[in-house]
C-alpha positions, 0 to 999 in steps of 0.5 A: 499500500503506497499511501494511508487511507488515513491520509485522505480524512481531512478534518472537514470530511464526514463522507469518505467514499470508495468506489468500485469499477464493477461489483464482480471482483471481490478484492474490492470488498476485501480491501473495503474491509480492512480499510474500514477497520483502519478508519475505525480507529480513527473515529469513524463509527458507520458505513453505507453500502450500495444496497436497499435502505430499508432491508438493511435495517434488520441487519443494522439491528443484528450489527449493534444488538445481535438480533435476527438469524445471520444468514436471514438477515444476510439474505434479506439485507443485502440485494442481488445475492451479494449477501452470500460474498465472503466480504460482506459476510466478513464485513458484518461479522467483523463488525458484530464482534466489534459491538459485542462488548461496547456500550450502544454509543460506541457501536458501529452501525451499517446503513444502505443507501440505495433504494429498489429501483431497477431497470426491469423492476420496481416494487410498489410503494404500499409496504414502506408507506404502510409502515411509515403511517402506522408510525404516525398512528402508534400514539393516538393521544398525539394530535394529527394536524392532517388527520391521515391516520384517521382518514378512512378515504386515504386507503393506502392498500385500495390506492396501491392495488395489487403489488404486482401490477407495479413490479411487473416488467412491462410497467418499467419497459413501456411507459404506456403500461406504467401506472405511475401517473394513474389518479391512484398513484397521484393520490399516494404521491400526495399523501406520501408528500403530507405525511412527510410534512407531519413527519417534520410538523410532529417531530417534537411530540413523535420523537418525545414518545418514541425516539429519535432513532425510531423517527429516522427509522420510520421517515426511511420507510417513508423515503423509499415510498417516496422515492419509488413513487417518483421513479414510477412517475418517471417510468410513466413519462413517454420519452425516447428510451435512452432519455427515459433510462437516463431519467430513472437512473437520476431518480434512482441517485437523487434518492441515494443522495438524500439517503446519505444525508439523512445517514449523516444526520444520524451519525453526525454526533458519533463520526464520519462515515465510510461510503461503498458502492460503484463508482458510477454512483460516487464519482465527482463528474457526470456518469455515463453508461453504454447499455446495448446501443444506448448512451445514458448520462445523468449526474449520480450521488456523488456528483450530487453530493460534492457542490451540496456539502463540499469539502465534507465529500472525499472520493477515492475511485476504484480501479481494476487492472487487468481483465476488467470483467463487464459490469456497467452501473450496478444492480440489474436482475441477472448481472450478478448471477455468474460465478467470480473466478479465483484471482490472486490480487494486490492494492495500492491506494495512491493519490489520483493521477492528474490525468487518466484515460481508459475505462476509469477515466470518468471516475478518476477525474476529480477524484482525491485518490485511487484503490488500484486492485491488480488482478490475474487469473 
């Protein structure tokens, strides 16, 4: 290793993003684990992975308190079968052991910062909306200025209908088949927006009656529902295919930004957060992906966070030398199903080059550093 990861942790840094150019090379996960252990010694108390935020809540419960069966929380908490990957299982096992003898305020936390928004399927917002609404209705003694919990006209299950009509592939591939612009979907969007207002308007009472942690947990469900409703609304907008898919990707990354800002609000008093995901989501510059014969362009989460939080955001790009397996921009059904060949790997960490070319050029441009994996069969 040519440079210590701690050299990149400036006094203002509270989001240290570590990218990977592919989800198919396990060496990046192993390097991430080693670097996170070093960062914990420097005061980091949380890690956020590119996986769905709501399912990851149960995995955080396991990490912090030991609740839940390990295999089950790994399967449910890290999407697309990546909970079975050795680096991820080792990370969660190590975090749980670290926390076992420490007081709650010193325990490490695990977060997901992604959402269930894929190129072939996106679920119904019903479950997340119902979870958020149940939180608002938990204490009947609390006055509800918007009366959301009591209004029988706002029946989430009836408005959402069959969950499968949201998640079917046709609804993603064809704007005419999407239900994102139906009167029922619009009613759910208005309801979700009102619920978010109520979350903030009633925050003092809600937090006093539950806890700050429970408020943020319920809000995570609500933001997931809002993100899905936004996504389905984009699916319903007719456009040329490359424009339509680029909008979908931008909508997904916009929610990543909101999730990361909420994660930092949760963790602000405890220490910085290591963020780990695909370069295309975390890089400072615009993102580009070639899919079939389509050119897709959008601003990823890192490109948005950079100007929003300034020097608080530090990005170390991941680069793979040798035969790079194809993995353009993150999870798509079927993309992660293949076996990964065993490889001998070495890795180095160094400042980013002044100029770069090749497949990692966009990620390296404007990066603060580079994690380079040298792999060969």
